[in-house]
N, C-alpha and C positions, 0 to 999 in steps of 0.2 A: 505628692505620692501618697496613697493610703497604704498604712502598715500592712504588710503582706502577712497572710496566715501562717502559723506554725506548721512545720512539715509534719506529716500524717507518721511517718516512720522515722525516729531518730537514728543518727549516725553515731551516737554517743551512749556510753553507760554513765549512769550516774554515778560519780565518785563518791567514796568512803571518807570524807574529810570531815574535820571540824568546820562551822561555819566561816571561820576566819583563814583566808587564802594568803593575804599579804598584809603584814603589819609593819610601819614604820613609827619610830618614836626618836625624834629628835635627831634627825639624820641630816648630816652635813657632809659634802664631799668637797675636798680641794685637791687641786694639782698645780703643783708650783706655786704661783702667787694668786692664783685665781680660784675663787670660791664658785662652784657649779651649783651645788645646792646647799642651802642651809636651814636649819630647823624645820624639817619637815617631819610633819605627823600626818600618817594616811593609812587607811585600812580598807581592804576590798574583802567583801564577803562572798560565800558560795555561790549566791543566785545573783549577783549583782553585775551588771555591765558598764564599765567606766570609760568615759572620754576624757581624756587629758588635752588642754588646750592652753596656747602661749605662743608668743611671737619666738623668732628666732634667737636662740642663746637664751630661752627661760628656763633651761634644765630639762626639759621633755625627754632627749635621749638619754641624759645620765639616769633619770628616775627610771625608764625602761632596763637599762642595763642593771641597775640594783634588783629590780623585780624578775630578770631573766637570769641572775646569779652570775651575771659576767663582771661585775663591778663590786667591790666591798665599800661600805662607808668609811670615811674618814673618822667619824663620830656617831654615835648613836645606834640603834638597835634595828636590824631588819630578820623577820621572819618571812620564811616562804614556804607556802604548804606544811605549816608546823616545825619547819627546819630554820635554825638560826645560823645567817652566814658567820663565818669564821668558827663555825663547830660542825659543818657538815661537808661531806664530800660532794663539791659543786657538779662535778662530771655525772654523779649520779642523780643529784637534784635537777639538772638540766633536761634530764630524760623526759621529765614529768611535765615538762613547759613547753607550749608550742610558740614558734616565735617566727614572725615573718618581717624583714625590713630590706632597704635597699642595699645595705653592707653585705647581707646574707647572699642576695641575688648576684653580686658581683664575684662571689667565690665559687659558683657554680661552672664547672666546665663547659663551655658552649656547645660539645658534641654530645653531652648527655640528653638521652631521650626523656621527654615530659614524664612517662610512666616511671622510669628510673629515679628522676629527681624525687618523687612523690614517694615511692616504696622504699628508698634506701633511708628515708629518715627512721624507719625501724630501727636500723643499726646505729643511727646518729651520725652518718658519714655523708660526705659530700663527693659524688662521683662512685658509682657503682664498680665495685671490683670482682672479689670472689664470694660475695654474700650470696645465700641461698633464701628464697623465698618461696612461701606456700602460696596455694591458689588463692586461699583467704587474702593473702596480703595484697596481691594484684586486683582482687576484685574490690576491696576496699579503696585502694589507690583509683580505681575508674570512677566508682561511686563518688568519692570526693571531688574527682575532676568534673564530674557530671554536675554536682551540686553547684561548683564555680562556673558551670557554663562553658568548659573547654575540654570536654571528654574526646571530641573528635582529633584533638592534638596529640593523643596518647604517643604516638609514633615519631611525633616531630622534635628535633633536636631544639634544646633550650636556645641555644645562640640565634635560632631563626624566628623567635617568637616577638612579637610586638610588646611594648611596656605593658598594656593591659593583660596580655595573656600571661606574660611573666608573673605579676602579682597575683593573677588568679591559681597559677601553678603553685606558687610561694605558700599562699593560703592553705590549699589542699595538703601541701607537705606539711605545714605545721600543725594540721588537724589528723595526719596519719597515725599517731600513735594513740590516740585518744586521749589528750593531754588533759590535765587537771587545772591548767591555766594558759588563756591563750592572749598572747602578746601581739597587737597590729601596730606596727610603725607607718603611718602614714600610707594605708593600703590603697587609696584613690589618687594619691598626687600621681600628677602627670598624665592622668587620662581625660580623654575628650570629655564634652557632656554626656553623649550616651552612654560612653562605657563606664562613666562616674555613676551614673543613675542605675545601671544594671547590676553593678556589684554593690551598691549601696543597697540596692533591695535584695540581694543575696546573703549580705551582710546582717540585714534586718530578720531575716527567717532564721538565720542561725542564732541572733540574740534571743528571738522569741521561742527556740526550742528549750524546753526545760531542763533536758539532760545535757545542754551544750555547756562547756566548761565556763568559769568565772572568765570575764574578757577585758582587756586595758586596749583601748584604741586611741593612738597618739595622731592628732591633726591640727592643722592652723586654720581649719574654717569650718564654722557652725554648720554650712551648708552640707558637709560630708559626714554628718553624725547619722548613723542609720537609726530607723524608729525601733523601740525595743531598748535602747541605751538608758539606762536608769540613772546614771549619777554623773557628776563631773567634777574634775579638779582643774583649776586655772592657776597657772604658773606665771610669774614675771621674776627676773634677776633671780633666779634660783630660789624664790621663795612662794609660799603658798597665797594667792589672792583670795581663793575661796575654793570651799570643798562640800559636797552634799549633793543631795536631790538635783536632778539636771535642771529643773524647773526654777529651783530656788537660785541656783548658780548662774545660770545664763541670763542675767538683767543687764540693762543698760550700763548702770553704774559698775558692775564687775567688769564687764566687757572693757568699759571705757579705761579702767584702772589698770587691766590686763595689757592691753594694746596700746595705750597711750594716747590715742584718740579718741573723739566723743562718737561714740557707737550707740546704735538702737539694734534690738534684736526683736524678732517675732517669730512665733511659733504657728504653723498652720498645716493641718493633716498630718501631725507627727512629725514635721521638718522644721528647722530652723533657718532663719535669713537674718544677716545683719548688714548695716549698711552705716556709712557715716553721715551725722547729723550736721 
């Protein structure tokens, strides 16, 4: 798939931030007798789009929970948007972060309309109650749903949506507040081929918007990496295998070390493919 063009008009405002959006130094996370992450050093800058890859149990979800200020490290330092975990009100910090995940989708009431799922992100609530929204809020929600290809579902209830429609709705919700950091946890998992390719294309256009927020996308598969993503982090058993520019990180040797089987990888027209040798 050819890399899509950047949209003519951005849905975002360029944030007034220092270049460093995420910084982790010597980070470990232990729960009970298990070590979920160990000695992780990682930094995300303002104009970067990162992919985090690794097998099940590699620590990807734990890393994303740290980046979304939902979890504190056992040891080490985590700075998010210039604020250090342990010294900041995480409830205020989370309003600056857009997050989409399967776990979040499970918490949304099934009878909530798609429009309300998106617009209620402005108050950080799940399930609209007595909040009041301006016309500009509903207009932005509709524009984001349109960008994700589901504008026609505005009045449908969330519980009636397909898996692909839910994922698109959740991405629109994550973008509603014009976040400074966007975290996408397996946004194309469970989609059929057509749905995956359409969503990958939309995420590529988002990645190429210079005013879009710094992004981190978690996936198991190199085929799901949208064009426009610039950097990669490979995890295995809670540790970093490789980190850096995507083309430097996605090598046969690094993928083999990450997934524990002999793998080859190829890039063609901005997309990656991997297979077992």
